[in-house]
C-alpha positions as CSV (number, residue, x, y, z in Angstrom):
1,X,147.7,130.0,281.7
2,X,149.6,127.5,279.7
3,X,152.0,130.4,278.9
4,X,152.5,131.7,282.4
5,X,153.4,127.9,283.5
6,X,155.9,127.6,280.9
7,X,157.2,131.0,281.7
8,X,157.3,129.8,285.5
9,X,159.3,126.8,284.7
10,X,161.7,128.4,282.1
11,X,162.5,131.4,284.7
12,X,163.0,128.5,287.4
13,X,165.6,126.3,285.1
14,X,167.1,129.5,283.5
15,X,170.8,129.8,284.4
16,X,171.5,126.3,285.5
17,X,175.0,125.4,285.0
18,X,175.3,121.7,284.2
19,X,178.8,121.2,283.7
20,X,180.6,118.9,286.0
21,X,184.4,118.9,286.6
22,X,186.6,116.0,287.7
23,X,186.5,117.2,291.5
24,X,182.7,117.3,291.3
25,X,182.4,113.4,290.1
26,X,185.1,112.4,292.9
27,X,182.7,114.2,295.2
28,X,179.7,112.2,293.9
29,X,181.7,109.0,294.2
30,X,182.6,110.1,297.9
31,X,179.0,110.7,298.5
32,X,178.1,107.2,297.2
33,X,180.4,105.6,299.5
34,X,179.2,107.3,302.5
35,X,175.7,106.3,301.9
36,X,176.7,102.6,301.2
37,X,178.7,102.8,304.4
38,X,175.9,104.1,306.4
39,X,172.7,102.9,304.8
40,X,170.0,102.0,307.3
41,X,168.5,98.9,305.9
42,X,166.3,98.2,309.1
43,X,165.0,101.7,309.2
44,X,164.3,101.7,305.3
45,X,162.5,98.3,305.5
46,X,160.4,99.7,308.6
47,X,159.6,102.6,306.5
48,X,158.3,100.7,303.5
49,X,155.7,99.0,305.8
50,X,154.8,102.0,308.1
51,X,152.5,104.8,306.6
52,X,152.9,107.1,309.5
53,X,156.8,107.3,309.3
54,X,156.2,107.9,305.6
55,X,153.8,110.8,306.4
56,X,156.3,112.3,309.1
57,X,159.4,111.9,306.4
58,X,157.2,114.2,304.0
59,X,156.2,116.6,306.6
60,X,159.8,116.9,307.5
61,X,161.1,117.2,304.0
62,X,158.8,119.9,303.2
63,X,159.6,121.8,306.4
64,X,163.3,121.7,305.7
65,X,163.0,122.8,302.3
66,X,160.8,125.7,303.2
67,X,163.5,126.7,306.0
68,X,166.3,126.6,303.8
69,X,164.4,128.7,301.2
70,X,165.0,131.6,303.8
71,X,168.4,132.1,302.5
72,X,170.8,135.0,302.3
73,X,173.3,134.9,299.4
74,X,176.3,136.7,301.0
75,X,178.7,136.3,298.0
76,X,179.4,133.7,295.3
77,X,179.2,130.2,297.0
78,X,178.2,131.8,300.3
79,X,174.7,131.1,301.5
80,X,173.3,131.7,304.9
81,X,170.3,129.8,306.0
82,X,168.9,127.7,309.1
83,X,169.4,123.8,309.1
84,X,167.2,122.2,311.4
85,X,169.1,119.1,310.9
86,X,169.3,118.3,314.6
87,X,165.6,117.9,314.8
88,X,165.7,115.7,311.7
89,X,168.4,113.6,313.4
90,X,166.4,113.3,316.6
91,X,163.2,112.3,314.8
92,X,164.6,109.6,312.4
93,X,168.1,108.8,313.8
94,X,171.5,110.0,312.0
95,X,171.5,107.3,309.3
96,X,168.1,107.9,308.0
97,X,168.3,111.6,308.6
98,X,171.3,112.0,306.2
99,X,169.2,110.0,303.4
100,X,166.0,112.4,304.0
101,X,168.2,115.6,303.7
102,X,169.7,114.8,300.3
103,X,166.3,115.7,298.5
104,X,166.3,119.2,299.9
105,X,169.9,119.3,299.3
106,X,169.3,118.4,295.6
107,X,166.7,121.1,295.3
108,X,168.8,123.6,296.9
109,X,171.7,122.8,294.6
110,X,169.8,123.0,291.4
111,X,167.3,125.9,292.1
112,X,169.2,128.1,294.6
113,X,172.9,127.6,293.8
114,X,172.0,126.5,290.3
115,X,175.0,124.2,290.4
116,X,173.9,120.9,290.2
117,X,177.7,119.9,290.6
118,X,177.9,121.2,294.1
119,X,175.0,118.8,295.3
120,X,177.7,116.0,296.3
121,X,179.9,118.0,298.2
122,X,177.5,120.3,299.8
123,X,175.5,117.2,300.9
124,X,178.9,115.9,302.4
125,X,180.2,118.7,304.2
126,X,177.2,121.0,304.6
127,X,174.4,118.3,305.5
128,X,176.0,114.9,306.4
129,X,178.9,116.1,308.4
130,X,176.8,118.2,310.7
131,X,174.3,115.7,311.2
132,X,177.1,113.3,312.0
133,X,178.8,115.5,314.3
134,X,175.4,116.2,316.1
135,X,175.1,112.5,316.7
136,X,178.7,112.4,318.0
137,X,177.8,114.9,320.6
138,X,174.3,113.3,321.3
139,X,175.8,109.9,321.7
140,X,178.5,111.1,324.4
141,X,175.8,113.1,326.0
142,X,173.7,110.0,326.4
143,X,176.8,107.9,327.8
144,X,178.1,110.3,330.2
145,X,175.3,112.7,331.1
146,X,172.2,111.7,333.6
147,X,169.1,110.7,331.7
148,X,167.0,113.7,332.2
149,X,164.6,115.5,330.2
150,X,166.2,119.1,330.6
151,X,169.7,117.2,329.4
152,X,167.7,115.6,326.5
153,X,166.1,119.2,325.5
154,X,169.0,121.4,326.4
155,X,171.8,119.4,324.9
156,X,170.5,117.4,322.5
157,X,168.6,120.2,321.0
158,X,169.9,123.7,321.8
159,X,173.6,122.7,322.2
160,X,173.6,120.3,319.1
161,X,171.9,123.1,317.2
162,X,174.9,125.4,317.6
163,X,177.3,122.5,316.7
164,X,175.4,121.9,313.7
165,X,175.7,125.2,312.4
166,X,179.6,125.4,313.4
167,X,180.2,122.4,311.8
168,X,178.3,123.3,308.7
169,X,180.2,126.7,308.4
170,X,183.5,125.7,309.3
171,X,183.5,122.7,306.7
172,X,182.2,124.9,303.9
173,X,184.4,127.7,304.7
174,X,187.4,125.1,304.4
175,X,186.0,124.0,301.1
176,X,185.8,127.6,299.7
177,X,189.3,128.4,300.8
178,X,190.8,125.2,299.1
179,X,188.5,125.5,295.9
180,X,187.9,129.3,295.2
181,X,190.2,132.6,295.4
182,X,188.7,133.4,299.0
183,X,191.4,133.9,301.3
184,X,190.9,133.0,305.0
185,X,190.8,136.7,306.2
186,X,187.8,137.4,303.5
187,X,185.9,134.3,304.8
188,X,186.6,135.0,308.5
189,X,185.1,138.7,307.9
190,X,182.4,137.6,305.8
191,X,181.3,134.1,306.7
192,X,182.7,132.8,309.7
193,X,181.6,136.1,311.7
194,X,177.9,134.6,311.3
195,X,178.5,131.5,313.3
196,X,177.4,133.2,316.7
197,X,174.8,135.3,314.7
198,X,173.3,132.3,313.3
199,X,174.2,129.9,315.9
200,X,172.0,130.9,318.9
201,X,169.0,131.3,316.6
202,X,169.7,128.0,315.2
203,X,170.0,126.7,318.7
204,X,166.7,128.3,319.9
205,X,165.0,126.8,316.8
206,X,166.1,123.1,317.3
207,X,165.5,123.4,321.0
208,X,162.1,124.8,320.7
209,X,161.1,122.0,318.1
210,X,162.6,119.4,320.2
211,X,160.7,120.7,323.2
212,X,157.3,120.6,321.2
213,X,157.7,117.0,320.1
214,X,158.5,116.0,323.4
215,X,155.3,117.3,324.7
216,X,152.9,116.6,321.7
217,X,154.7,114.1,319.5
218,X,157.1,112.0,321.9
219,X,156.4,108.9,319.3
220,X,157.9,111.1,316.7
221,X,161.2,111.0,318.2
222,X,163.6,108.2,317.3
223,X,164.9,106.9,320.7
224,X,163.0,109.4,323.1
225,X,161.4,107.5,325.8
226,X,159.3,108.7,328.8
227,X,160.4,105.7,330.9
228,X,164.3,107.0,330.4
229,X,164.0,110.7,330.9
230,X,161.2,111.0,333.2
231,X,160.0,107.8,335.1
232,X,163.5,106.7,336.5
233,X,164.0,109.8,338.5
């Protein structure tokens, strides 16, 4: 039994590249600055005193990690998987969601990419930027569109899910273009082409999850209120 456990860990940790270049260190510095700028002091204080919120974060982290493990490795550096970041953003707000997503990102960088040096840049371009883009769309939706339940689910969940994939893929493709030998033609034919193929299922996944939360667990959503989206009609 002990040998099997040791073999499991040896296999899991084998092939991991722990080399860090200057650019990787710069990406870590940029990530630290970004986290410092958005650090949600009030939400963190509330989290420390709210066991129910801690349970929600644990469930969300496990679900996000499991979702990302459904991953297809197209080419070196090109990974295709669902994100689920919009649900995370609607549950915890974009600031706290960006921090929560760091643990699955670290797991993904070490055990899937096997490139810990990619953690910071993937966190910035593959996670934080899509969450921020989804938040910007959501905030403009709340500002300019009617406060209706259909608007909340369709725009906040479905449409935002597609936007998150769009931002994620475009940002990572640009990074690969600048740092690898991949040409734009190659990325267009082998990576960008998956945007509609992955975007619509991502939109459906997030929209359905938000719908279920609205029906069964509205208190799990960050700023959802029946008074705002149902009563004042």
